[in-house]
N, C-alpha and C positions, 0 to 999 in steps of 0.2 A: 420706786425701788432704788436703793443706793448700793454701791460696792465700796469696800475699802480693804486694804491690806494691813495685816497685823503681824509684827515681827515675833518669831519664836526662836528658840535655840537651834532649830533645824531648818530655818528658812521662814519665808512669809506664808501666812495663811490668807486665803481670800474669803471675805465675809460678805454675803449678799443679804441685805436687810429689806424686809417689807414692813413698813411702819403702819401701825394703827393710828387713826386720827386722834382718838382719845383712849390711850392704852390703859387697860386695867392690869395687865401682866405682860411679861415677855417670855418667849420660847426660843431657846438657842439649841440648834440641832446640828449634828454632824453625821457623816456617812459611815459605811462599813469599811472593812479592810480592802475589799476588792471593787468597791463602787464609788460613786461620787454623789454630789448634791442634786444630781438629776434623777435620783431614785424616785419612783412614782409616789411613794408615801410622803417623802419630804417635799416634793413639788406641790402636792395636793394641799398639805398643811400650810405651806407658805402662800398659796393662792387664796385659801379660804379664811384662815383665822384672823388676818388683819382687819377684815370687815366686821369681825366680832369683838374687836377691842384688844386683840393679842398681837403684839409686834413679834414677827418671826425673823430670826437671823440664821441663815444657813452657812455653815462653816466648812469650807474646802481645805482640808489639811495640807501642810506644806509638801508632802511627798506627791500628792495629786497635782498640786500647782506645778510642781517640777516635772510632771509627766511620768512619774514612777508608778508602777502597778502594785508593788509589794509594800505593805505597811511595815513600819518598824515595830520593835517589841512594845508590849503594853506600857511599860514605864515611860517610854519616849512619847507615845501617843498621849498619855496623861499629862506629861509636862507641856506638850504643845497646846493641849486643850486648856490647861490652867492659864497659859500665857494669853490665849485668845480671850478668855473671860476677863482677865485683868485689863486687857486692851479695850474691850468693849465697855467696861465700867457700867454694867447695867444698874439702873435705879428702880426701886420698887420690887415687888415680888417677881421672880423669874424662875422658869423651869429649865433645867439643863437636860438634854436628851440626845438621842441618836438612834440609828438603826444598827443592829447586829454588833460588830465590834465597837461602834460608836456608842451603843447603849451600854456596853460593858464599861467603857471609859467614863461615861456620865455617872454611872453608879459608883465608881471608885472615887471620883473627884467632886461629886455634886455638893455634898454638905460642906466640904472644905472650901469650895469656891463661892459659897454664900447662896447657893440655890435653895429655893423653898420647896422644890419637888424635882423628881426625875421621871422623864417619859422614856420608856424603854420599848422601842419598836423592834419586833423580831429578835428578842433577846436570845443569844445562842447559849442555851442552858448546858449543852454538851456538844462535842463533835458528832456528826451523823454516825449512828450505829454504835456509839460509845456512851451510853447513859451513865456508866459508872464513873466517867470523868466529868463530874458535875461542877458547874460554876455558880451554884446557888448561893454560896457565901458572898460572892461579889454583889449579887442582887439584894440580899437581905441586909447587908451592912451599909447600904447607901446612906442611912442616917436621916433621911427625909422621906415624906410620902412619895411612893413610887407606883406608877401605873405601867403595866406590861400590856402591849397590844400584840397578840400572837396569832399567826395563821394556824388554822386547825390541822393542816398537813405539814407543818414545819418539821423537817428532819433534824433540826438542831434542838428540838424539844417541843412537843405538842403541849397544848394548854393543860391537859390532864397530868402532865409530869411535874408541874410546878407545885411546891408545897402549899399546904393550907396557910391562910393568912396573907398570901401574896395577891394583890389586886390585879386580876387578869381579865382582859376583854378578848373574846375569841372572834376572829374573822372567819366565818364559815367557808370551808373549801379552799382556803388560801395557803400558799406555800411560804417559804422563807422570805421571798421577795414581796409577800402579800399580793401575789398574783393568783387569780382564779382561772379555772378552765374556760375556754372560749364558749363552750356549750354548757348550759345549765343542766344540772342533774339533781336528783334528790340529795346527794351528798355535797353538791356545790351549787346552792340555790341562788347565788348572787352573780350578777355580771361585774365587770371590773369597776364601774362607777359605783355600784352598790357596795362593793367591798371597801373602796376608799371612803365612802360615806360613813361606814362603821368606824373607820380609823379617826376621821375628823370629828365626828359627833362624840365619840368616847373621850378624845383629848380635850375638846372644848368643854364638855360638861364637867370633867374632872378638874380642869384648871380653874374654871369659874367657882366650883364648889369647894375644892380642897386647897387651892393655892392662892387665887386672887382674894378670897375672903379671909385668908389666914396668913398675912404677910409676916 
């Protein structure tokens, strides 16, 4: 694991890189508006995928590095993410992604940043309780192959709310944080390890099939 700082117009971002020994692709991920790169799904992907040939870079945005809890407006997030990608200078096929607000930003900037795919974890399709305020246009205009990994109980948009043609993998019983109840039930059949395994297996298979094989 290595760490580096990359300058952006709003301060330095911190990038934690887990390198694959013989990489077939890269995956760059950032966090949501209210969280950090210690989110369970981001950590799990960074722990698992390098052994499968995928280098994972976790991007802590400048406002988190500075200790701020409130993210700036979307245009500023996008500008910072573009600067990070330019600083990383990825070679070969790479996926740009993130969770929640980070997934939105990845969709907005992915194609322009040279990504060959976008991984959207817990994409916030709409604010909770406001399905009429849809962000589907951000998702569908990514311009590159996109995979959504969505909790079945996500109040920001359940899997069934996504339009046809969008590639969605469902994490049974999971919420917006891809967290599942501590006790298994018929509607929540997985423990937390099982839920995270759904996330990593879906990401791995999709990257190998649709990204690494089509640079």
